[in-house]
C-alpha positions in Angstrom: 0.5 -0.2 -0.4 1.6 3.3 -1.0 2.5 5.8 1.5 2.7 2.8 4.5 5.3 2.1 7.1 5.8 -1.6 8.3 6.9 -3.2 11.5 8.6 -6.3 11.5 9.8 -7.9 15.0 10.6 -11.8 14.0 13.9 -10.3 12.5 12.3 -9.8 8.8 10.6 -12.9 8.5 7.3 -11.3 8.7 6.3 -7.6 8.4 3.1 -6.1 9.6 1.4 -2.4 8.8 2.3 0.5 11.5 -0.7 3.0 11.8 -3.2 3.9 9.1 -0.6 5.1 5.4 0.9 8.3 5.0 -0.4 11.0 2.9 1.0 11.6 0.1 0.2 14.1 -2.8 -1.0 12.7 -6.3 0.4 9.9 -5.0 3.2 11.4 -5.1 6.3 11.4 -2.4 8.7 8.9 -0.2 8.4 8.3 3.1 11.3 8.2 5.3 11.9 7.0 9.0 14.2 7.3 12.0 14.0 6.6 15.5 13.1 8.5 18.9 16.8 9.1 20.5 15.7 7.0 23.7 13.4 4.4 21.5 14.4 1.4 23.6 12.4 3.1 26.8 9.3 4.8 24.6 9.1 3.0 21.6 8.8 6.0 19.6 9.3 6.3 15.8 9.0 9.2 13.4 8.2 9.3 9.9 8.0 12.2 6.9 6.2 12.0 3.5 8.3 13.3 0.5 4.4 15.1 -0.5 4.9 18.8 -1.1 2.7 20.8 1.6 -0.6 22.6 0.4 -3.3 24.5 1.5 -5.4 21.9 3.7 -2.5 19.1 3.5 0.3 20.2 5.8 0.3 17.4 7.8 4.2 15.9 6.7 6.1 14.7 10.1 4.6 12.0 12.0 5.0 10.2 15.6 3.7 6.5 16.3 4.5 4.8 19.9 4.9 0.9 19.3 2.0 -1.1 21.3 0.6 2.4 22.2 -0.6 4.3 19.3 -3.5 3.3 16.9 -2.5 6.0 14.0 0.5 8.2 13.3 0.3 11.4 15.2 0.8 15.2 13.2 4.0 17.1 15.0 2.8 19.5 12.7 -0.1 21.6 10.7 2.0 24.7 9.9 4.3 23.8 7.3 4.3 26.4 4.5 2.7 25.7 1.0 5.4 24.0 -1.7 7.4 22.5 1.4 8.9 19.1 0.6 10.4 17.6 4.1 13.2 14.9 3.9 15.9 13.1 5.9 14.1 13.2 9.6 17.0 12.8 12.2 16.4 12.5 15.9 19.8 14.2 18.5 20.7 12.3 21.4 19.0 14.8 23.0 15.9 14.2 21.8 16.1 16.9 19.1 14.2 16.0 16.0 15.7 17.5 12.4 14.7 17.9 9.0 15.8 19.0 6.2 12.9 21.4 3.4 14.0 21.8 0.6 12.6 24.4 -1.1 13.9 26.9 -1.7 14.9 29.5 1.3 12.6 33.2 1.1 14.0 34.3 4.6 11.1 37.2 4.9 8.2 34.1 4.9 10.2 31.5 7.0 10.3 29.0 3.8 13.3 26.7 3.0 16.0 25.8 5.0 16.0 22.7 7.9 13.0 22.7 11.1 13.7 21.1 14.1 11.9 20.5 17.1 12.6 20.3 20.7 10.1 18.2 21.6 8.4 15.6 19.3 7.7 14.0 22.2 5.1 16.1 23.8 1.2 16.7 23.1 1.5 19.7 21.0 5.3 20.0 19.6 6.9 22.8 19.3 8.3 23.8 14.9 10.5 25.9 13.9 12.5 27.1 10.5 16.3 27.4 10.7 17.2 29.9 8.0 20.6 31.1 10.0 23.3 32.2 7.2 21.3 30.9 4.4 20.5 33.2 1.4 17.1 33.1 -0.7 16.8 30.8 -3.1 19.8 28.4 -1.7 18.1 25.0 -1.4 19.6 22.1 1.1 19.9 18.2 0.6 21.1 15.7 2.1 21.1 16.5 5.4 22.9 14.3 7.9 24.1 14.8 11.8 25.4 14.3 14.7 24.9 15.5 17.9 23.6 18.8 17.4 25.8 19.6 14.5 23.7 19.3 11.2 25.5 18.9 7.4 23.3 19.7 4.4 24.2 20.1 0.9 23.7 23.3 -0.8 22.4 22.6 -4.3 22.4 26.2 -5.4 26.3 26.9 -4.9 27.5 23.2 -4.5 28.8 23.5 -1.8 28.2 21.7 2.0 26.7 23.8 4.7 26.9 23.5 8.9 25.0 24.3 11.8 25.7 24.2 15.2 22.7 24.6 17.4 23.8 25.2 21.1 20.4 26.5 22.2 19.2 23.1 22.7 20.1 22.8 26.2 18.2 24.5 29.0 18.9 27.8 30.3 20.8 28.0 33.6 19.1 29.5 37.0 21.4 31.9 39.0 19.4 33.7 41.5 17.5 33.6 44.0 18.3 30.7 45.0 16.2 27.0 44.9 13.6 27.9 47.6 14.8 30.9 48.9 12.6 32.8 51.7 12.3 36.4 52.9 12.9 37.2 49.3 11.5 41.2 48.6 9.0 41.1 46.6 9.4 45.1 45.3 12.7 44.9 44.4 13.6 41.3 43.1 15.6 40.6 40.5 15.0 37.2 38.5 18.9 36.2 36.9 20.1 33.3 35.0 23.5 33.2 32.9 23.6 33.9 29.5 23.5 31.8 26.4 26.0 32.6 23.7 24.0 33.0 20.4 20.9 34.3 22.4 19.2 37.5 21.6 16.4 37.4 23.9 15.0 35.2 26.4 11.3 34.7 27.8 10.4 34.2 31.6 7.5 33.3 33.5 6.4 33.2 37.8 3.6 31.5 38.5 1.7 30.6 41.5 1.4 26.8 40.4 4.4 24.1 39.1 2.2 24.4 35.4 2.7 27.9 34.7 -1.0 28.6 33.7 -3.5 32.0 34.7 -0.2 34.0 35.0 -0.7 37.3 35.5 0.2 40.1 33.8 3.6 41.4 34.7 5.4 37.9 36.2 6.0 36.6 32.4 7.5 38.4 29.7 10.7 39.0 27.3 14.4 40.1 28.0 17.7 41.0 25.8 19.2 40.8 29.1 20.0 37.8 31.5 17.7 39.2 34.5 14.4 40.6 34.5 12.0 42.4 37.5 9.0 41.0 37.9 6.1 43.4 39.0 3.2 41.9 40.9 4.3 40.1 43.3 2.6 40.0 46.5 3.7 39.7 50.6 4.1 35.8 52.0 3.4 34.0 49.5 4.8 31.4 47.1 6.2 31.5 43.4 8.1 29.3 40.9 10.1 30.7 37.7 11.4 29.5 34.5 13.7 30.6 31.8 14.2 29.6 28.4 15.8 31.2 24.7 13.1 32.7 22.5 15.5 34.5 19.9 16.8 33.5 17.4 15.1 29.8 18.1 13.8 28.2 21.1 15.9 26.0 23.9 14.2 23.9 26.4 13.2 26.0 29.4 15.3 25.8 32.4 14.7 23.4 35.6 11.8 24.9 37.5 13.1 26.9 40.7 10.8 28.2 43.8 11.0 31.1 46.5 8.8 32.5 49.0 8.7 36.3 49.4 8.7 38.1 52.3 6.1 38.2 55.3 4.4 40.8 56.6 1.5 43.3 54.0 2.4 47.4 54.7 4.6 46.7 58.1 8.0 44.0 57.3 9.7 44.1 60.5 8.4 44.3 63.7 8.4 47.3 65.8 10.2 47.0 69.1 8.2 48.3 72.6 9.4 46.8 75.9 11.8 47.6 77.1 11.9 51.4 75.7 15.3 52.5 74.2 17.7 53.3 76.6 15.5 52.5 79.8 16.5 50.0 82.9 15.6 46.7 83.0 16.1 43.7 85.7 18.6 41.2 84.6 15.8 39.2 83.4 14.3 41.4 81.2 10.8 41.3 79.6 11.0 41.5 75.7 7.6 42.7 73.8 7.1 44.1 70.0 4.1 44.4 67.4 3.1 41.8 64.7 3.6 41.1 61.9 0.7 39.5 59.1 1.4 35.3 58.4 3.9 35.2 61.2 3.7 32.2 63.5 7.2 32.6 65.0 9.7 35.4 66.1 13.3 35.6 65.8 15.0 37.5 68.8 18.4 37.9 69.2 20.0 39.9 72.0 24.1 41.1 72.0 26.4 43.4 74.0 27.3 44.5 70.1 24.9 46.4 67.5 26.4 44.1 65.3 25.3 40.4 67.1 28.5 38.9 66.5 28.1 37.1 69.6 24.8 36.9 70.4 23.6 36.0 74.4 20.9 35.3 73.9 19.4 33.6 70.3 16.1 32.3 69.9 16.2 31.6 66.4 14.9 29.1 63.3 13.3 26.3 64.9 14.0 28.0 68.6 12.3 31.2 67.5 8.6 33.2 70.2 5.8 31.9 69.0 4.3 34.8 71.1 5.2 38.7 70.4 6.6 38.9 74.1 9.0 36.5 76.3 10.4 36.8 79.5 14.1 36.1 79.3 15.7 32.8 81.0 18.9 33.8 80.6 20.1 36.3 83.5 22.2 39.3 82.2 25.3 41.3 83.6 24.3 44.4 86.1 25.0 47.8 85.0 25.5 46.7 81.3 24.4 47.7 77.9 22.6 45.0 75.9 21.2 45.9 72.1 18.5 43.5 70.8 16.1 42.9 67.3 13.2 40.6 66.2 12.5 39.4 63.1 9.0 37.2 61.9 9.2 33.8 60.6 6.5 31.2 59.3 7.1 27.6 58.2 8.2 28.7 54.5 9.8 32.8 55.3 10.7 35.1 57.2 10.5 38.6 57.4 13.2 41.7 57.6 15.2 42.4 61.1 13.6 45.3 63.1 15.8 48.5 64.1 18.1 47.9 66.8 17.3 48.7 69.8 19.4 48.9 73.2 18.7 49.0 77.4 20.6 49.1 80.6 20.4 46.3 83.0 20.1 47.5 86.5 23.0 47.9 89.1 23.1 45.4 92.0 21.3 45.8 94.9 23.5 46.5 98.3 23.0 44.6 101.6 24.4 46.5 104.9 27.0 44.5 106.3 27.1 43.1 110.1 29.6 45.1 113.0 33.1 44.1 112.7 33.3 42.3 116.6 30.5 39.6 115.1 30.6 37.6 118.4 30.0 41.0 120.3 27.4 41.7 117.4 25.8 38.1 118.4 26.6 38.5 122.4 24.1 41.9 122.2 21.6 40.0 120.1 21.2 37.5 122.5 20.7 39.4 125.4 18.4 42.1 123.5 16.3 38.8 122.7 16.2 37.4 126.1 13.1 37.3 128.2 12.5 40.0 131.0 12.2 37.0 133.7 15.5 35.6 133.5 19.1 37.2 134.1 21.8 35.7 132.2 25.0 35.4 133.5 28.2 34.3 131.6 31.2 33.2 133.6 34.4 33.0 131.8 37.4 30.9 133.3 40.8 31.2 132.0 42.4 27.1 131.9 46.1 26.1 130.5 46.5 23.5 128.6 49.2 21.0 127.9 49.7 21.0 124.2 49.6 25.5 124.4 51.6 28.1 126.1 48.0 30.7 125.6 45.1 30.2 128.2 41.8 29.7 126.6 39.2 31.0 127.4 35.7 28.5 128.3 32.5 30.8 128.5 29.6 29.0 130.8 26.4 30.3 130.5 24.1 29.6 133.7 20.5 30.8 133.8 19.8 31.2 137.4 16.0 32.2 138.4 15.8 35.8 140.1 13.9 34.2 143.2 16.5 31.9 144.1 19.3 34.7 143.7 17.4 37.2 146.3 16.9 34.1 149.0 20.6 33.4 148.8 21.2 37.1 149.6 18.9 37.1 152.4 20.7 34.2 153.5 24.2 35.7 153.1 22.6 38.8 154.9 21.2 37.2 158.0 24.4 35.1 158.5 26.7 38.3 158.6 23.9 39.9 161.3 24.7 36.7 163.6 28.4 36.4 163.0 28.5 40.8 164.0 26.6 39.3 167.1 29.0 36.7 168.1 31.8 39.2 167.9 29.8 41.6 170.0 29.4 39.0 173.1 32.0 37.5 172.7 33.8 40.7 173.6 31.8 41.8 176.2 32.5 38.5 178.2 36.2 39.6 178.8 36.0 42.6 179.9 
């Protein structure tokens, strides 16, 4: 059958038709076939028909997946009139090339070669390669190695070559993947410049499918950077870049970033302790809240550069409210600096302005008298009940092991009434002795 592709899976003993017959033009045309660079994995083959493209019949390059497809799928319907596609070639990176043998017309994108970077996708993009070709030149007998192509210029009888260095994806530079706390109003997307690229296409989206992109978050740039407009705070975004001229490159890897927390205020306002005030050595810290924040980083240090913080409540150790009493005892009479920033699981805000406070002086206590023993005795005497009198007796003793006498203090607590009776008895005895002395004197006379 004319225009039919056949496949043998028993080393050529038998052949079976693959899909439907490919279209010809008035029964004229040949079929060219090539295999995808990953044929062993995906079982994809490509075919073209050399019939001239015409209005209503522009499908000339097709794809078929063995074991899955029920018919050939057209990869393009946009070839210009009279295009004759020949000699398919699939590079190692999956790029599919073919030569268009009609004469070159640069203004109408006719002739030259065609290529698609994504022949396995549901909607492949076909491009025309005319760089270095003058009008009326026509090519034939194309072959390739890697992304280097060779073809015969039939008009001038010479060999032409084309190095396709735009098949690789663009390399992104900044912001880093999964960057957090990105300033939404001053963000610059940057990527590595590509040799021969004259224009880049970039996209920023809130979804990995890059669908529904609003104005300001997609566009083109002739430099290797751009500044998107319309980013909002506390939001997650994805971005990618590709070369768009002179030919398309593959899209870069997709990176993500999260914009800075906050709305009109992106940094907390420090309230307690107020700047310059005296505080306890375990001060209370307090600050304003920030939209979308669920934790706050706090740093306290003796220097305003926070090179060696004495309190560092950051990251997983961040504070879950907008107030915190220090669990660290600070030094007395010392100036400390502090700052706070908001965070959540995806991003963070900016540091607040730096504030300072001074810890209070140490509390002084009254010293005891120099003669602490006398002070203790005086204290004891003061606390004695009025009905008791304390008698202190000191006895000097001599020991064999020391030349200096030691005093032993004996405390005797005697009730007053016993003392009074003793004195009275002593007085009676004295009086009686006096009387006896007087009587004895009289008898001698």
